[in-house]
N, C-alpha and C positions, 0 to 999 in steps of 0.2 A: 336818262336817269330811269335808272329798273324800275320798274312797278311792282317787284317785292322787299321789303326790306325785311332784314333778319331783325325778331324784336331785341336781341343781343346789343345790336349796334346800338339802337335806341336808348338801351337801358346804359350804357357803357355813356353815349350825350347828354342825358339829364345826372347821372353823378356829378358828369364833370362840369353843364352848366349849373347846377347847385353847390356845388363847394368851390369852385372856380379854384381847384387846386389838384391834377391828377393824382399827386403822391394819396390825396385824401380819398379822391373818387376811387380811386384802384383798390384801395383797402377795404374802401365801404361794402365794394363788390367782391372782395375774397380772390382781386388777378391781381397778376404782377402788372406793374406800371406800362412796361414797355406794351403788354395784351390790349391794355385799355385806349395808349394812342394809337396804336394799328387798328386797333376798330374804330378810333374815333377819326381817323386820315380815310379808312374804307369808307365808311359813312360821308364824308365830305367825298369821295370823287365818284359814289351812284347818286349823288342828289348837285352833283354839277355846284357847290357852293362849299364856300371858306364859313365856319361857322364861329372859330377862336381865335382870335390875336394870342398870341404867344411871343411872351421877355422873357428874361433871367428871371425877373423879378414878379409878373404878373403875368395871370390867365385873363381873357373875358370875351365876352360873348361877342361875337360881328351882330350886325343888322340880320342877316339871314338866321343866324344860330337862336336872336331872339324871337322871331318871327315863329321858327321849327319849335320851340319849347313847350308851349301850350298842347300843339298836336301831340308832338310824343309822348307826354303823359296822358291825355287822354286816350292813346292807341294800346300805351303801357296799362291803363286802369282796366280799358277793357279786357286785354289779354288775362291777365289777373283774375278778373269776373269771371270771366269766360273755364279758366282752371280749377278755381276754387268751387264751378257749378259743377263742373264734371267729377269732382272729388266729392262733393257731397252728395251727388245723385247717385253714385259705385256704392255706398253703404244706405242700408234701410230709413228710412225715416220713422222717428220713436213717436207714437201718436197715443197719449194717455188717454184714453175712454170714462176714466172715472169709476164706473160702473158696468154692468152688461144691460144691455136692452136699455139706454137712454140714445136722446137724438145722436149724441157723438157717435155711438155707433153705425146709426143710418146715416150720418155723412162719413162717415171710413167705410162701408159698403159701396154708396156712390165713385167714392175717389179713386178707391179699388177699380170698378168699371171705365172711369175715367182716363187711368195712365198705368195698365196693365203689367207696363214694364217695369216696372216702380214698385217694388219691396215697402209695403205698408205696415210696421210693425207696430200691435196695441200693446198696450201697458196700461196697467188699473191702479192710480193713484187712488189716497183717501180725499184726496180735495185740489181743488187749485191755488192756495198757499203752498202746499208739497209742492205741486205739479213747478209751480214756479219757480222754486228752492231750485228744483233739478236745471229747467231749463238755463235757468243763469247757471248754474254750474257744466252745462252742456252734456247733460246724461239723460237729456230730452229736447223732443225739439216742437214739439206741437200739443195744446190741450184744452179742454174747455170748460167753462166754467163763468160765475159770477165778475169780471175782472174787475167791475168798478169797485167790489166791495176787501181788494188789495190794498196792502198796506204802499204806501208810493216808492218807496224804496226796491220792492216786488217788481214795480209795473218799469225801473228802469231796465232797458234794454229788453223791453216787451213789448210786441206789436199783438192789436185784438181788433178783431171784424164782427159785429152782433151777428151772432147767426138765428138765434130765437126768441121771442115770450114764452115761456113754458110752462102751463098751466099748474097750479102746485097743488099737492094732496095734502092727504094724514094715512100715515100707515096706522092702525088701533090695534090692540089686541084684540080675536074674534068676538068673544064676550064681552065688549067693551060697549057700555047704555050705549053709543053711536055707534055702531059696527053696523044696527039693522037699517040704517038710513040710504038712502043711495046717492045722495050729497052733503057735507059736513059745512053747514054756515059757522065761517068764523064766530060769530057770537056765540052759536053753541059750546067752545070751547073756551069759554070765559070762565077761569076758575081753574084751567087745565095747565100742569105744567107739562111742554111740549119740547122733543130732545131733538137740535138741532146741531148738533159738535159741537158744546160746549166741553172745552177741555182738551180735545183735540187741537194741537198747535196747527195743524195738516187744511183743517176746514176751517180758519176765521172768517172768511168774505161771507162763508155760507151762515155762519152763527149773528154775523153782521144782519145780511138781509132776512133772517129771522128775529131779531129783534126791530128791526124798523117795523117786520109786517105784524108784530104783537103789541106795540105800542099802542096805549090808548084804549086798548082791549081786553086788559085784563087777562092776558095771558100771558105767562112767564117762559121763559127760555130755561131748560129742565138742568140741573145742576151734570156734571159730568160723570158720564158712563163708562164700563169698559168698551173701547172700539170692536165691534163684533164684525169679525172676519170669517166667512161661509154661510151659508145657510143655517147649516144645524146651530150655530152659533149665534145666530141674531134669535134663534130661534126660543136656544136656550134663554137669553139676557133678556128678551121679552116676554118672557114666561117669568121672569125673576124681576123685574121692574113693570114693569105693566104702560110703559110710559110710550105715550103719543112720538110718532117719529114724523115731524117736518121731512116729505118729498117732493117728490115731482109725479105727473099724472101717468108717466112713461116709464115709471121705475117695476121692476121686473117684482113679480110677487112672492113674498117671505111666508115661509110657513108660521102658522100661529099668530095671523095680522091679516086685516083684508087692508085694503085702499080705496081711499072716500076722496074723489076732488075736493077741495074747497071754493066754496062759493059763501056770494052776497056779504062783499064783491070777491070775481076771481082772483086769485094774488097772480102774479107773473112771476117769474124768476127769467132774470136776462141772461142768455146761455150766449155767451162770447166764445170764439174761437182763438186762441193766444198761440203766437209762436216768437221762438227768437227772434228777435229783430240781426236782420246783415244774415240770416239763413238761406242758402242758395243751393236748392232742391226744385226738382219737380214736382217732388211729391209732394211741395206745400201750395203748388200752385193749385195741383189738383182738387187736395182737401178745400180750398178755398170756393175754386169754382162747384165742388161739391154741394157746398152748405149753402151758395148761393143760389143754385139749379132749386134746392128743395127749400129753401126758405120761400122760395118765387111762386113755385109750384104749392107748396102747404099753407100759405098765406101765413108762416111763423112771426113775423114780424109788422102783423096786426095788432092793435091796442083798442078796443071798445072800452067807450065811455062808463061802463058799468065795470070795467077791470081796475086792479090797484096793480101800481108799480113802484119798486121804490126810488129814492128821489136819485138824479143824476152825479155821477161824479163828483166831490169836490176837491181831487186829485188834480 
């Protein structure tokens, strides 16, 4: 028996075994029936076994054919996975960071070190809900955010890995009464309206997280406001509306505002790494490894008894 079998021969065998009809099997593979029969006869010679019994009315598998079928399917599935992985790895992996300066950027930087031969391209969506729609459509590969806040329909076809419980903060106008404090207790925001992406259909998960945090604390989610893109637009909107903005402690500095950590309790935002299910790209493995490594070194998954975390997903 030959130690090397061409996958084409196994594909001919599997098609014929599943159709039990050589004409239909040949049509399924887009080959002539004579070519299919020739490949099966060659496979039988190389294996030294008869795989089919043929009559003018019927095609059936022999005992040897039945034993070969599951093995052939596994070999072909492995080859398909290999070809898909090579095809994916040849293109850039599109990684949504949401914004600059966040946990996601640190993970991406480390992933690039772990996989220098992979092209990992940063993208900037405005929220995980929007990114999930892009991933499901195949226009984006990886993103970060509060995956438990996604609508159930959006979670279908995506996989996730918890990366960090990130302390939350608030951006305040520089002359806000609370701006002089080094930290802002949640109780001090009672009576305030805090912006958390309400009205932006691409950040629904962040608004949901804010609603859980503000519940029972007399803090309201501010109504929809124009989404500011860019530092100058943020400064202008902040000066006009003067609304505190819910964010995380690693958020970049913004003009006209000061960043203050929230305390008593310290609210934690669960940051998930999210990617398309079935995606085969070496870059995904590098991003996952980088997230695990940084999380372990930085104790990112530690939750103190004095912290607040949102309810686990009910999806």
